[in-house]
C-alpha positions as CSV (number, residue, x, y, z in Angstrom):
1,X,-14.6,3.4,32.4
2,X,-14.2,7.1,32.8
3,X,-13.2,8.3,36.0
4,X,-13.5,11.9,35.4
5,X,-16.4,13.5,33.6
6,X,-15.9,16.7,31.7
7,X,-17.8,19.9,32.8
8,X,-20.2,19.5,29.7
9,X,-20.9,16.0,30.7
10,X,-21.8,17.0,34.4
11,X,-23.9,19.9,33.0
12,X,-25.7,17.5,30.7
13,X,-26.6,15.2,33.9
14,X,-27.6,18.1,35.8
15,X,-30.0,19.3,33.0
16,X,-31.5,15.8,32.7
17,X,-32.0,15.5,36.4
18,X,-33.6,18.9,36.2
19,X,-36.0,17.9,33.4
20,X,-36.7,14.4,35.1
21,X,-37.7,16.2,38.4
22,X,-39.8,18.8,36.6
23,X,-41.9,16.0,34.8
24,X,-42.2,14.1,38.1
25,X,-43.9,17.2,39.6
26,X,-45.9,18.0,36.7
27,X,-47.3,14.3,36.9
28,X,-47.9,14.7,40.7
29,X,-49.9,17.9,40.1
30,X,-52.0,16.3,37.3
31,X,-52.7,13.1,39.6
32,X,-53.6,15.6,42.6
33,X,-56.2,17.4,40.1
34,X,-57.8,14.1,39.3
35,X,-57.8,13.1,43.0
36,X,-59.6,16.5,43.8
37,X,-62.4,15.5,41.3
38,X,-62.5,11.9,42.9
39,X,-62.8,13.5,46.3
40,X,-65.5,16.0,44.8
41,X,-67.7,12.8,43.3
42,X,-67.3,11.0,46.6
43,X,-68.5,14.2,48.6
44,X,-71.7,14.7,46.6
45,X,-72.4,11.0,47.0
46,X,-72.0,11.4,50.9
47,X,-74.1,14.3,50.8
48,X,-76.8,12.5,49.0
49,X,-76.7,9.9,51.7
50,X,-76.8,12.3,54.4
51,X,-73.5,11.4,55.6
52,X,-72.3,14.6,57.2
53,X,-69.2,13.1,59.0
54,X,-68.0,11.7,55.6
55,X,-68.9,14.7,53.8
56,X,-67.0,16.9,56.3
57,X,-63.7,14.6,55.8
58,X,-64.0,14.8,52.1
59,X,-64.3,18.5,52.0
60,X,-61.3,18.5,54.2
61,X,-59.4,16.2,51.9
62,X,-60.2,18.5,48.9
63,X,-59.1,21.6,50.5
64,X,-55.6,19.9,51.6
65,X,-55.2,18.6,48.1
66,X,-55.9,22.0,46.6
67,X,-53.4,23.5,48.8
68,X,-50.7,20.7,47.8
69,X,-51.5,21.5,44.1
70,X,-51.0,25.3,44.7
71,X,-47.9,24.6,46.7
72,X,-46.3,22.4,43.9
73,X,-47.4,25.0,41.1
74,X,-45.7,27.6,43.2
75,X,-42.6,25.5,43.3
76,X,-42.6,25.0,39.5
77,X,-42.9,28.8,39.2
78,X,-40.2,29.1,41.5
79,X,-38.0,26.7,39.8
80,X,-38.6,28.6,36.6
81,X,-37.5,31.9,37.9
82,X,-34.3,30.2,39.4
83,X,-33.5,28.7,36.1
84,X,-33.7,32.0,34.5
85,X,-31.6,33.6,36.9
86,X,-29.0,30.7,36.6
87,X,-29.0,31.4,32.9
88,X,-28.5,35.2,33.5
89,X,-25.4,34.2,35.8
90,X,-24.1,31.9,33.2
91,X,-24.3,34.6,30.7
92,X,-22.4,37.0,33.0
93,X,-19.9,34.3,33.5
94,X,-19.2,33.6,30.0
95,X,-19.1,37.4,29.2
96,X,-16.4,37.6,31.9
97,X,-14.5,34.7,30.2
98,X,-14.6,36.3,26.8
99,X,-13.6,39.6,28.1
100,X,-10.7,38.2,30.0
101,X,-9.6,36.3,26.8
102,X,-10.1,39.7,24.8
103,X,-7.8,41.4,27.5
104,X,-5.2,38.8,27.3
105,X,-5.0,39.2,23.6
106,X,-4.9,43.0,24.2
107,X,-2.2,42.4,26.8
108,X,0.4,41.4,24.4
109,X,0.3,44.8,22.4
110,X,-1.0,47.6,24.8
111,X,0.5,50.1,26.9
112,X,0.2,50.0,30.7
113,X,-2.5,52.7,31.1
114,X,-4.8,50.7,28.8
115,X,-4.0,47.4,30.5
116,X,-5.1,49.2,33.8
117,X,-8.5,50.0,32.3
118,X,-8.8,46.5,30.8
119,X,-8.3,45.1,34.3
120,X,-10.7,47.6,36.0
121,X,-13.3,46.7,33.4
122,X,-12.6,42.8,33.9
123,X,-12.9,43.1,37.7
124,X,-16.3,45.0,37.1
125,X,-17.5,42.2,34.9
126,X,-16.5,39.6,37.7
127,X,-18.4,41.7,40.4
128,X,-21.4,41.8,38.1
129,X,-21.3,37.9,37.9
130,X,-20.8,37.4,41.6
131,X,-23.6,40.0,42.4
132,X,-26.0,37.9,40.1
133,X,-25.0,34.9,42.0
134,X,-25.6,36.5,45.6
135,X,-29.1,37.9,44.3
136,X,-29.8,34.1,43.1
137,X,-28.9,32.7,46.6
138,X,-31.0,35.6,48.3
139,X,-33.9,35.1,46.1
140,X,-33.6,31.4,46.5
141,X,-33.5,31.6,50.4
142,X,-36.7,34.1,50.6
143,X,-38.6,31.8,48.2
144,X,-37.6,28.9,50.3
145,X,-39.1,30.7,53.3
146,X,-42.2,31.7,51.5
147,X,-42.8,28.2,50.2
148,X,-42.2,26.6,53.8
149,X,-44.7,28.8,55.6
150,X,-48.0,26.8,55.7
151,X,-51.1,28.5,56.4
152,X,-53.8,27.0,58.8
153,X,-56.8,25.3,57.4
154,X,-59.1,28.1,55.8
155,X,-62.6,27.7,57.2
156,X,-64.0,29.8,54.5
157,X,-62.7,27.8,51.7
158,X,-64.0,24.6,53.6
159,X,-67.5,26.2,53.8
160,X,-67.4,27.3,50.1
161,X,-66.6,23.7,49.3
162,X,-69.4,22.2,51.4
163,X,-71.9,24.8,49.9
164,X,-70.8,24.0,46.2
165,X,-70.7,20.2,46.8
166,X,-74.5,20.7,48.4
167,X,-75.6,22.6,45.6
168,X,-74.4,20.2,42.6
169,X,-75.6,17.0,44.6
170,X,-79.0,18.6,45.0
171,X,-79.0,19.3,41.2
172,X,-78.3,15.8,40.4
173,X,-81.0,13.4,39.7
174,X,-81.5,11.0,42.3
175,X,-80.5,7.3,41.5
176,X,-83.4,5.2,40.9
177,X,-84.1,2.1,42.9
178,X,-83.4,-1.4,40.9
179,X,-86.6,-2.3,39.2
180,X,-87.2,-5.5,41.0
181,X,-87.0,-3.7,44.3
182,X,-89.6,-1.1,43.0
183,X,-91.9,-4.1,42.1
184,X,-91.5,-5.3,45.5
185,X,-92.3,-2.0,47.2
186,X,-95.3,-1.5,44.9
187,X,-96.6,-5.0,45.9
188,X,-96.1,-4.2,49.9
189,X,-98.0,-0.6,49.1
190,X,-100.9,-2.7,47.3
191,X,-101.0,-5.2,50.2
192,X,-101.0,-2.4,53.0
193,X,-103.6,-0.4,51.0
194,X,-106.1,-3.5,51.0
């Protein structure tokens, strides 16, 4: 059993965790979109049954589920931006390492003035890598603040949902009664008509 993992193994594990997490979020979004459609169909049914309380509850669920979808899609976007910034920071760090290796090679055969310039350039490269990392952390905290801020229920969206459900429900043909029930109704009407 291996007690110590190499940096490459740790990085591979982190990348696998990232991919797994991303897939779970994408599945959650897909499931929530299906749920919105299910709530929508139920809301139209509630409207056709004139059940206003159930209609309002379902419209509220539609609104909240849409907000959840939007929040998770924003998180995925944020995740993609962080990943791109991480790649930039890694590239900067790799450049700094390459520059350091080059400076060590030159160190062996260079004069003191040239060594000083190399040292200055190396320090600049390291500062750039540090600055990228700081920007990444600042960006991450600002995005966290933005994503954590939840808005109050949007009444305009809720009324729009209700309006569309009503419109769609009124356009759908009403379900016909069972043929046996229709026959019984006709018999009752005939008896009452006599």
